[in-house]
N, C-alpha and C positions, 0 to 999 in steps of 0.2 A: 742431370746431364742431358744434353740435347742430342738426339740422333740425327742422321743425315737428312731426314724428311722434316726436321724442325720440331718434332714432338718430344716431350719429356720421356726419356727411357726409364726413369726410376718409377714413374707413376702409371704406366700404361698396362700393368698386369702381365708382363712377359714371362712370368714364372709358371705358366701353363694353367693357372686357375681362371675360371670365367668370372668376371665381375658382374654381379646382379644387383640392380637397384632395389630400393625398398618398395617401389611401386610394383615391380615385377613379382616380388615375393608375396605381396598382399593379393595380387591377382591370382596367383597360384593357390593361395589358401582359399579364396572365394570359390575357385573351381572345385576344390576338394569338398567344400561344404555343400555345393550343389549336387555332387555325386553321392554324398552320404544321405541325402533325403530318401526316405523309404517310399515304397509304392503307396502306402495309405496316407502319406502327407501330400500327395500330388493329385488330390481330388478337388477340382474347382467348385463343384456344387456344394460339397461339405464345407469348404473354406468360406464360401459365400454365406452358408447357414451360420457358421461360427461368427462371422462378422456381424450378421444381422442380429443374432441373439445378444451379443455383447453390446452393440451400439444401442439397441432398443432396451436393454437391461430387463428383459422379460422373456420367459420361456414360451410364451404364445404371442409373438409380435404381429398379430393379424388385426385387421380392422374389426370393429365391433359388429359390423354387418355380416362378416364372414364367420366370426367366432363369438357367440354370446358370452358375456362375462358375468360370472357369479361374484359380485363385488365383495361379498362377505369373506370369500376365500382367495381373492385375487392377490393379496399380499404374499401368499405362499409361492407364487410363480415369479416374483420379482428377483432380479439378479443385481441388486444394488446394496452394498458395494459389490463390485465384480469379484467373484470367487477365483481361486487359483485354478480349479478344475471343475468342469461340468461333464458328467457322464450321461450320454443320451442312449437310450435303448431302442434304437430304430431298426426295425426288421428289414427295411428296404436297402440299407447301406451296410456293407460288410466291412468291418475293421477300418475305421477312418479316424484320422487324427489331424487336428488343426489348432494352431495357436494364433490368437488375435489379441493384440496389445499384451496384457499380462495374464490372460486366461487361456488355459488349454481346454479344448473340447474333444472328447473321446467318444467314439461309438464302437463298442466291442463286437457288435453284430448280435445275432439272435442265439442265445445259449441253447435253446431247445432244438434249433436246426443242426448246428454243428459242434456244440459244446465249447464255443469260443467265449473268452472273457478277457477283461483287461485288469492288470495289476497296476495300481497307482501308489507311488512312494512319495508321501508328502514332504519328507525331509529333503529329498533331492529333486522333487517335482518331476520324476521320470515316469513314463507310461510304458508298459510292456504288454504286448498281446500274447495270450496263451490259449490253450485248448486242452480239454480232457480227452 
């Protein structure tokens, strides 16, 4: 049925409910995902380190001039194929988490300083930070 202003009265949602498009729903979900990121996932330096390690596929991605390589044991530092999780024990960065491509990089911090550690569950690929 047409109303006086020429619009369809049956399809304009006059029943009091707000009509929301699929685009608006997906934008709301994206906003919720951004709010759910924890503080240790928002560390740009650690995220850059994670990207570098995964892209270089090596735990020591430095030039030979800066870091001499003992070629007999270099294969132990390679990350190919890329693992699901790499745990770094870096004393300078406290509780950092980054995901690059399909690899999660975790730094639980220094256990000796504050008793912090990370729990990784391979079945669900979840990381949880804890402390004693």
